[in-house]
C-alpha positions as a Markdown table, in Angstrom:
| # | Residue | x | y | z |
|---|---|---|---|---|
| 1 | Met | 12.1 | 10.2 | 22.5 |
| 2 | Ala | 11.8 | 13.4 | 20.5 |
| 3 | Arg | 12.8 | 13.3 | 16.9 |
| 4 | Asn | 15.0 | 16.0 | 15.3 |
| 5 | Pro | 13.5 | 18.3 | 12.7 |
| 6 | Phe | 14.9 | 18.3 | 9.1 |
| 7 | Ser | 15.7 | 21.3 | 7.1 |
| 8 | Ile | 18.1 | 22.4 | 4.3 |
| 9 | Glu | 21.4 | 23.6 | 5.5 |
| 10 | Pro | 22.2 | 27.1 | 4.3 |
| 11 | Thr | 24.2 | 27.4 | 1.1 |
| 12 | Glu | 25.6 | 30.7 | -0.1 |
| 13 | Leu | 24.4 | 31.5 | -3.7 |
| 14 | Arg | 25.1 | 34.5 | -5.8 |
| 15 | Pro | 21.8 | 36.3 | -6.1 |
| 16 | His | 20.7 | 37.3 | -9.6 |
| 17 | Thr | 21.3 | 41.0 | -10.0 |
| 18 | Gly | 18.5 | 41.6 | -12.5 |
| 19 | Ala | 15.4 | 41.1 | -10.5 |
| 20 | Asn | 12.4 | 42.9 | -11.9 |
| 21 | Asn | 10.0 | 45.1 | -10.1 |
| 22 | Pro | 7.2 | 42.8 | -8.8 |
| 23 | Glu | 4.4 | 44.9 | -10.3 |
| 24 | Ser | 6.0 | 45.0 | -13.7 |
| 25 | Leu | 6.5 | 41.2 | -13.5 |
| 26 | Arg | 2.9 | 40.7 | -12.6 |
| 27 | Arg | 1.8 | 42.8 | -15.5 |
| 28 | Ala | 4.0 | 40.9 | -17.9 |
| 29 | Leu | 3.3 | 37.4 | -16.6 |
| 30 | Gly | 0.0 | 37.6 | -14.7 |
| 31 | Lys | -2.1 | 36.1 | -17.5 |
| 32 | Phe | 0.1 | 33.0 | -17.5 |
| 33 | Gly | 0.0 | 32.3 | -13.7 |
| 34 | Thr | 0.9 | 33.6 | -10.3 |
| 35 | Val | 4.1 | 35.5 | -9.6 |
| 36 | Met | 5.5 | 34.5 | -6.2 |
| 37 | Leu | 8.3 | 36.6 | -4.6 |
| 38 | Pro | 11.4 | 35.3 | -2.8 |
| 39 | Asp | 10.4 | 36.8 | 0.6 |
| 40 | Glu | 7.1 | 35.0 | 0.4 |
| 41 | Ala | 8.7 | 31.5 | 0.4 |
| 42 | Asp | 8.5 | 29.0 | 3.2 |
| 43 | Glu | 11.4 | 26.6 | 4.0 |
| 44 | Pro | 10.3 | 23.0 | 3.3 |
| 45 | Ile | 10.8 | 20.1 | 5.7 |
| 46 | Leu | 12.4 | 17.4 | 3.5 |
| 47 | Ala | 13.2 | 13.7 | 3.8 |
| 48 | Ala | 17.0 | 13.1 | 4.0 |
| 49 | Pro | 17.4 | 11.9 | 0.3 |
| 50 | Val | 15.5 | 14.9 | -1.1 |
| 51 | Arg | 17.3 | 17.3 | 1.2 |
| 52 | Ala | 20.7 | 15.9 | 0.1 |
| 53 | Thr | 19.6 | 16.2 | -3.6 |
| 54 | Met | 18.6 | 19.8 | -3.2 |
| 55 | Phe | 21.7 | 20.7 | -1.2 |
| 56 | Ala | 23.9 | 19.2 | -3.9 |
| 57 | Trp | 22.0 | 21.0 | -6.6 |
| 58 | Met | 22.4 | 24.4 | -4.9 |
| 59 | His | 26.2 | 23.8 | -4.6 |
| 60 | Glu | 26.3 | 22.8 | -8.2 |
| 61 | Ile | 24.6 | 26.1 | -9.2 |
| 62 | Ser | 27.1 | 28.1 | -7.1 |
| 63 | Ala | 30.0 | 26.2 | -8.8 |
| 64 | Ala | 29.1 | 27.2 | -12.4 |
| 65 | Asp | 32.6 | 28.6 | -13.2 |
| 66 | Glu | 34.3 | 25.4 | -12.0 |
| 67 | Leu | 31.9 | 23.3 | -14.0 |
| 68 | Ala | 32.4 | 25.4 | -17.1 |
| 69 | Ala | 36.2 | 24.7 | -16.9 |
| 70 | Ala | 35.3 | 21.0 | -17.3 |
| 71 | Gly | 32.8 | 21.6 | -20.1 |
| 72 | Leu | 29.7 | 21.3 | -17.9 |
| 73 | Lys | 26.8 | 23.5 | -17.0 |
| 74 | Pro | 24.7 | 23.4 | -13.8 |
| 75 | Arg | 21.5 | 21.5 | -14.3 |
| 76 | Arg | 18.6 | 23.9 | -14.6 |
| 77 | Thr | 15.4 | 21.8 | -14.8 |
| 78 | Ala | 13.7 | 19.2 | -12.5 |
| 79 | Leu | 10.5 | 17.3 | -12.4 |
| 80 | Leu | 9.0 | 16.9 | -8.9 |
| 81 | Phe | 6.6 | 13.9 | -8.6 |
| 82 | Gly | 4.8 | 12.4 | -5.7 |
| 83 | Pro | 1.4 | 12.2 | -3.9 |
| 84 | Pro | -0.7 | 15.4 | -3.6 |
| 85 | Gly | -0.1 | 17.8 | -0.7 |
| 86 | Cys | 3.6 | 16.8 | -0.2 |
| 87 | Gly | 5.1 | 20.3 | -0.8 |
| 88 | Lys | 6.2 | 20.3 | -4.4 |
| 89 | Thr | 5.2 | 23.9 | -4.9 |
| 90 | Thr | 6.7 | 24.9 | -1.6 |
| 91 | Leu | 10.0 | 23.2 | -2.6 |
| 92 | Ala | 10.1 | 24.9 | -6.0 |
| 93 | His | 9.4 | 28.3 | -4.4 |
| 94 | His | 12.1 | 27.8 | -1.8 |
| 95 | Leu | 14.6 | 27.0 | -4.5 |
| 96 | Ala | 13.6 | 30.2 | -6.4 |
| 97 | Ala | 14.1 | 32.2 | -3.2 |
| 98 | Arg | 17.5 | 30.7 | -2.6 |
| 99 | Leu | 18.4 | 31.8 | -6.0 |
| 100 | Gly | 17.1 | 35.3 | -5.3 |
| 101 | Leu | 14.5 | 34.9 | -8.1 |
| 102 | Pro | 10.7 | 35.4 | -8.2 |
| 103 | Met | 8.8 | 32.3 | -9.3 |
| 104 | Leu | 6.0 | 32.1 | -11.9 |
| 105 | Ala | 3.6 | 29.3 | -11.0 |
| 106 | Val | 1.7 | 28.1 | -14.1 |
| 107 | Gly | -1.3 | 25.8 | -13.8 |
| 108 | Ser | -2.6 | 23.8 | -16.7 |
| 109 | Glu | -5.8 | 25.9 | -16.7 |
| 110 | Ser | -3.7 | 29.0 | -17.6 |
| 111 | Val | -2.5 | 27.6 | -20.9 |
| 112 | Met | -5.2 | 25.0 | -21.9 |
| 113 | Arg | -7.8 | 26.4 | -24.2 |
| 114 | Pro | -10.7 | 24.8 | -26.1 |
| 115 | Tyr | -10.0 | 26.1 | -29.6 |
| 116 | Leu | -7.6 | 24.6 | -32.1 |
| 117 | Gly | -4.2 | 26.3 | -31.9 |
| 118 | Glu | -5.0 | 28.6 | -29.0 |
| 119 | Ser | -3.2 | 26.6 | -26.4 |
| 120 | Glu | -0.1 | 26.3 | -28.5 |
| 121 | Thr | -0.1 | 30.1 | -29.1 |
| 122 | Leu | -0.5 | 30.8 | -25.4 |
| 123 | Leu | 2.3 | 28.4 | -24.5 |
| 124 | Ala | 4.7 | 29.9 | -27.1 |
| 125 | Gly | 3.8 | 33.3 | -25.7 |
| 126 | Leu | 4.7 | 32.3 | -22.2 |
| 127 | Phe | 8.1 | 31.2 | -23.2 |
| 128 | Asp | 8.6 | 34.2 | -25.5 |
| 129 | Gln | 7.9 | 36.4 | -22.4 |
| 130 | Leu | 10.2 | 34.4 | -20.2 |
| 131 | Asp | 13.0 | 34.5 | -22.8 |
| 132 | Gln | 12.8 | 38.3 | -22.7 |
| 133 | Leu | 13.4 | 38.2 | -19.0 |
| 134 | Asp | 16.6 | 36.3 | -19.6 |
| 135 | Gly | 16.5 | 33.9 | -16.7 |
| 136 | Arg | 15.3 | 36.4 | -14.1 |
| 137 | Val | 12.3 | 34.3 | -13.2 |
| 138 | Leu | 12.0 | 30.6 | -12.2 |
| 139 | Leu | 9.3 | 28.8 | -14.1 |
| 140 | Phe | 7.2 | 26.3 | -12.2 |
| 141 | Met | 4.6 | 24.3 | -14.1 |
| 142 | Asp | 2.1 | 22.5 | -11.8 |
| 143 | Glu | 0.1 | 19.4 | -12.9 |
| 144 | Ile | 2.2 | 19.1 | -16.0 |
| 145 | Asp | 0.6 | 15.8 | -16.7 |
| 146 | Ala | -2.5 | 17.7 | -17.9 |
| 147 | Ile | -0.3 | 19.2 | -20.7 |
| 148 | Gly | 2.4 | 16.5 | -21.1 |
| 149 | Gly | 0.4 | 13.3 | -20.8 |
| 150 | His | 1.5 | 10.1 | -22.5 |
| 151 | Arg | 0.9 | 10.3 | -26.2 |
| 152 | Asn | 0.3 | 6.6 | -26.7 |
| 153 | Lys | -3.1 | 7.3 | -25.0 |
| 154 | Asn | -4.1 | 9.8 | -27.7 |
| 155 | Ile | -5.9 | 7.4 | -30.0 |
| 156 | His | -9.2 | 9.1 | -30.6 |
| 157 | Gly | -8.2 | 12.0 | -32.9 |
| 158 | Gly | -9.6 | 15.5 | -32.4 |
| 159 | Ala | -8.9 | 16.6 | -28.8 |
| 160 | Asp | -6.2 | 14.0 | -28.5 |
| 161 | Asn | -4.4 | 15.3 | -31.5 |
| 162 | Ala | -4.6 | 18.8 | -30.0 |
| 163 | Arg | -3.0 | 17.6 | -26.8 |
| 164 | Ser | -0.2 | 16.0 | -28.8 |
| 165 | Ser | 0.4 | 19.3 | -30.6 |
| 166 | Ile | 0.5 | 21.2 | -27.3 |
| 167 | Leu | 3.0 | 18.6 | -25.9 |
| 168 | Thr | 5.2 | 19.0 | -29.0 |
| 169 | Val | 5.3 | 22.8 | -28.5 |
| 170 | Leu | 6.0 | 22.4 | -24.8 |
| 171 | Met | 8.9 | 20.0 | -25.4 |
| 172 | Arg | 10.4 | 22.1 | -28.1 |
| 173 | Arg | 10.3 | 25.4 | -26.1 |
| 174 | Phe | 11.2 | 23.7 | -22.8 |
| 175 | Glu | 14.4 | 22.3 | -24.4 |
| 176 | Arg | 15.4 | 25.7 | -25.7 |
| 177 | Tyr | 14.6 | 27.5 | -22.4 |
| 178 | Ser | 17.8 | 28.8 | -20.7 |
| 179 | Gly | 16.3 | 29.7 | -17.3 |
| 180 | Tyr | 15.5 | 27.6 | -14.3 |
| 181 | Ala | 12.4 | 25.5 | -14.6 |
| 182 | Leu | 10.6 | 23.0 | -12.4 |
| 183 | Ala | 7.4 | 21.1 | -13.0 |
| 184 | Ala | 5.3 | 18.9 | -10.7 |
| 185 | Thr | 2.9 | 16.0 | -11.1 |
| 186 | Asn | 0.9 | 13.7 | -8.8 |
| 187 | Arg | 0.7 | 11.2 | -11.7 |
| 188 | Ala | 4.3 | 10.4 | -12.8 |
| 189 | Thr | 3.2 | 7.4 | -14.8 |
| 190 | Asp | 1.1 | 9.6 | -17.0 |
| 191 | Ile | 4.0 | 11.8 | -18.2 |
| 192 | Asp | 5.1 | 11.2 | -21.7 |
| 193 | Pro | 8.6 | 9.6 | -21.7 |
| 194 | Ala | 9.9 | 12.1 | -24.2 |
| 195 | Leu | 8.9 | 15.0 | -21.8 |
| 196 | Trp | 10.3 | 13.0 | -18.8 |
| 197 | Arg | 13.7 | 13.0 | -20.5 |
| 198 | Arg | 13.6 | 16.7 | -21.1 |
| 199 | Phe | 14.2 | 17.3 | -17.4 |
| 200 | His | 17.8 | 17.2 | -16.1 |
| 201 | Met | 16.5 | 15.6 | -12.8 |
| 202 | Gln | 13.4 | 13.7 | -11.7 |
| 203 | Ile | 12.9 | 14.0 | -7.9 |
| 204 | Gly | 10.4 | 12.0 | -6.0 |
| 205 | Ile | 8.7 | 13.9 | -3.2 |
| 206 | Asp | 7.1 | 11.2 | -1.0 |
| 207 | Leu | 4.9 | 11.3 | 2.0 |
| 208 | Pro | 6.9 | 12.5 | 5.1 |
| 209 | Gly | 8.5 | 9.9 | 7.4 |
| 210 | Pro | 8.4 | 10.1 | 11.2 |
| 211 | Gly | 11.1 | 12.7 | 11.6 |
| 212 | Glu | 9.6 | 15.0 | 9.0 |
| 213 | Arg | 6.1 | 14.6 | 10.5 |
| 214 | Phe | 7.4 | 15.5 | 14.0 |
| 215 | Ala | 9.0 | 18.7 | 12.6 |
| 216 | Ile | 6.0 | 19.6 | 10.5 |
| 217 | Leu | 3.6 | 19.2 | 13.4 |
| 218 | Arg | 5.9 | 21.2 | 15.7 |
| 219 | Arg | 6.2 | 24.0 | 13.1 |
| 220 | Tyr | 2.5 | 24.3 | 12.4 |
| 221 | Gly | 1.6 | 24.0 | 16.1 |
| 222 | Glu | 3.3 | 27.3 | 16.8 |
| 223 | Pro | 2.8 | 29.6 | 18.7 |
| 224 | Phe | 1.4 | 26.8 | 20.9 |
| 225 | Thr | 4.1 | 24.5 | 22.4 |
| 226 | Leu | 3.2 | 20.9 | 22.7 |
| 227 | His | 5.2 | 18.5 | 25.0 |
| 228 | Asp | 7.5 | 16.3 | 23.0 |
| 229 | Asp | 5.6 | 13.2 | 24.1 |
| 230 | Ala | 2.4 | 14.8 | 22.7 |
| 231 | Val | 4.1 | 15.5 | 19.4 |
| 232 | Asp | 5.5 | 11.9 | 19.3 |
| 233 | Ala | 2.0 | 10.5 | 19.8 |
| 234 | Leu | 0.6 | 12.7 | 17.0 |
| 235 | Thr | 3.6 | 11.7 | 14.8 |
| 236 | Asp | 2.7 | 8.0 | 15.2 |
| 237 | Ala | -1.1 | 8.7 | 14.8 |
| 238 | Thr | -0.5 | 10.6 | 11.5 |
| 239 | Asp | 1.5 | 7.9 | 9.7 |
| 240 | Gly | 0.8 | 8.3 | 6.0 |
| 241 | Ala | -0.3 | 11.9 | 6.2 |
| 242 | Ser | 0.9 | 14.6 | 3.7 |
| 243 | Pro | 2.4 | 17.9 | 4.9 |
| 244 | Ala | -0.8 | 19.6 | 3.7 |
| 245 | Leu | -2.9 | 17.3 | 5.9 |
| 246 | Leu | -0.6 | 17.8 | 8.9 |
| 247 | Arg | -0.9 | 21.6 | 8.5 |
| 248 | Gly | -4.7 | 21.4 | 8.4 |
| 249 | Leu | -4.7 | 19.2 | 11.5 |
| 250 | Met | -2.5 | 21.6 | 13.5 |
| 251 | Glu | -4.4 | 24.7 | 12.3 |
| 252 | Gly | -7.6 | 23.0 | 13.4 |
| 253 | Met | -6.1 | 22.4 | 16.8 |
| 254 | Lys | -5.2 | 26.0 | 17.2 |
| 255 | Arg | -8.6 | 27.2 | 16.1 |
| 256 | Ala | -10.2 | 24.7 | 18.6 |
| 257 | Leu | -8.0 | 25.9 | 21.4 |
| 258 | Ile | -8.7 | 29.6 | 20.7 |
| 259 | Leu | -12.4 | 29.4 | 19.8 |
| 260 | Gly | -13.6 | 26.4 | 21.9 |
| 261 | Pro | -14.1 | 28.4 | 25.1 |
| 262 | Arg | -16.0 | 31.1 | 23.3 |
| 263 | Ile | -18.5 | 28.6 | 21.9 |
| 264 | Lys | -18.6 | 26.5 | 25.2 |
| 265 | Gln | -16.7 | 23.5 | 23.7 |
| 266 | Ser | -14.3 | 21.8 | 26.1 |
| 267 | Val | -10.6 | 21.8 | 25.1 |
| 268 | Asp | -9.4 | 19.8 | 28.1 |
| 269 | Asp | -9.5 | 16.4 | 26.4 |
| 270 | Pro | -7.2 | 15.9 | 23.4 |
| 271 | Val | -9.1 | 12.8 | 22.3 |
| 272 | Val | -12.4 | 14.8 | 22.0 |
| 273 | Leu | -10.7 | 17.8 | 20.5 |
| 274 | Phe | -8.9 | 15.9 | 17.8 |
| 275 | Ala | -11.9 | 13.8 | 17.0 |
| 276 | Arg | -13.8 | 17.0 | 16.2 |
| 277 | Ile | -11.0 | 18.2 | 14.0 |
| 278 | Val | -10.7 | 15.0 | 11.9 |
| 279 | Ala | -14.5 | 14.8 | 11.5 |
| 280 | Ser | -14.2 | 17.9 | 9.2 |
| 281 | Leu | -10.8 | 17.3 | 7.7 |
| 282 | Thr | -10.8 | 14.4 | 5.1 |
| 283 | Pro | -7.5 | 13.0 | 3.8 |
| 284 | Pro | -7.1 | 13.0 | 0.0 |
| 285 | Leu | -8.8 | 9.9 | -1.5 |
| 286 | Glu | -5.5 | 8.9 | -3.2 |
| 287 | Ile | -3.9 | 8.0 | 0.2 |
| 288 | Asp | -4.9 | 5.6 | 2.9 |
| 289 | Pro | -6.4 | 7.3 | 6.0 |
| 290 | Pro | -3.8 | 7.7 | 8.8 |
| 291 | Pro | -4.5 | 6.0 | 12.1 |
| 292 | Leu | -5.8 | 9.2 | 13.7 |
| 293 | Trp | -8.7 | 9.1 | 11.2 |
| 294 | Ile | -9.5 | 5.5 | 11.9 |
| 295 | Asp | -9.4 | 5.1 | 15.7 |
| 296 | Asp | -11.2 | 8.4 | 16.7 |
| 297 | Ala | -8.1 | 9.8 | 18.2 |
| 298 | Ala | -8.0 | 7.2 | 21.0 |
| 299 | Ala | -4.2 | 7.0 | 20.6 |
| 300 | Leu | -3.9 | 10.5 | 22.1 |
| 301 | Arg | -5.4 | 9.4 | 25.4 |
| 302 | Gly | -3.1 | 10.3 | 28.2 |
| 303 | Ile | -0.7 | 12.7 | 26.3 |
| 304 | Pro | 0.5 | 15.8 | 28.1 |
| 305 | Trp | -2.2 | 18.4 | 27.6 |
| 306 | Pro | -3.0 | 21.2 | 27.0 |
| 307 | Pro | -0.3 | 22.9 | 24.9 |
| 308 | Thr | 1.2 | 26.1 | 26.4 |
| 309 | Arg | 1.2 | 29.4 | 24.7 |
| 310 | Pro | 3.6 | 32.4 | 25.3 |
| 311 | Glu | 2.0 | 35.3 | 27.2 |
| 312 | Lys | 1.1 | 38.2 | 24.9 |
């Protein structure tokens, strides 16, 4: 039986009226990271608990006046944690788009420098620039554990003391920041507890369940249309796969279907076709290989095949 896809239900939000020109934003912020525009965002496919959390948060943001009457403010910061490839950046970008804001994606490599005091200066400069923009950009800090790691592990002086100094600057500026800010980590246990508490919310983004895998496989299989039974079989065979791995699998399928006939490779047998794909697509070492990577795609024997594609 086919599973229903998951998505965030629409929520009306008041767009920010002070959006900057994209090119001026890139000039101002480009040295700190990548500016990602609202119209470039993808809608994530989320597990029900995360979908409910984000849905409630968007309603909270839209109810700022009602909350103010009760002495409350909408929460503005969240830490996203979970395995690699589970869509944390996609989710942050989607939230920014729903708010009508560009997103600045900052990696640790953009602010970490080898010389004493340089990283702290860069980090302070980042927040100074964002403060000038007065909340017109959503800040997203990826791999924040590289900056905000547990200080009780800093016992060797020198570089460890420098990391502690950077973390102090980050926490101080983050606490004062009045805009929307999200951060992501694949290593939640490495985050310093004091930094963890600076976030209004801590949201676990786990590997997708069966319903989410079905929807992700269907989405990234387009414009090819697979029979529901075929998607069901792939859903079962990819248990434990991340969204990034599922996307790679389906893009590999489409390449094989398009290019196979040109290079005289048969595309008539799904077992052979997917065995070729998984041979060159390795799951992250942090997760156990899904069944498809263990049984040489034998579970796909007998599925309805091949996929159909709309006529051009």
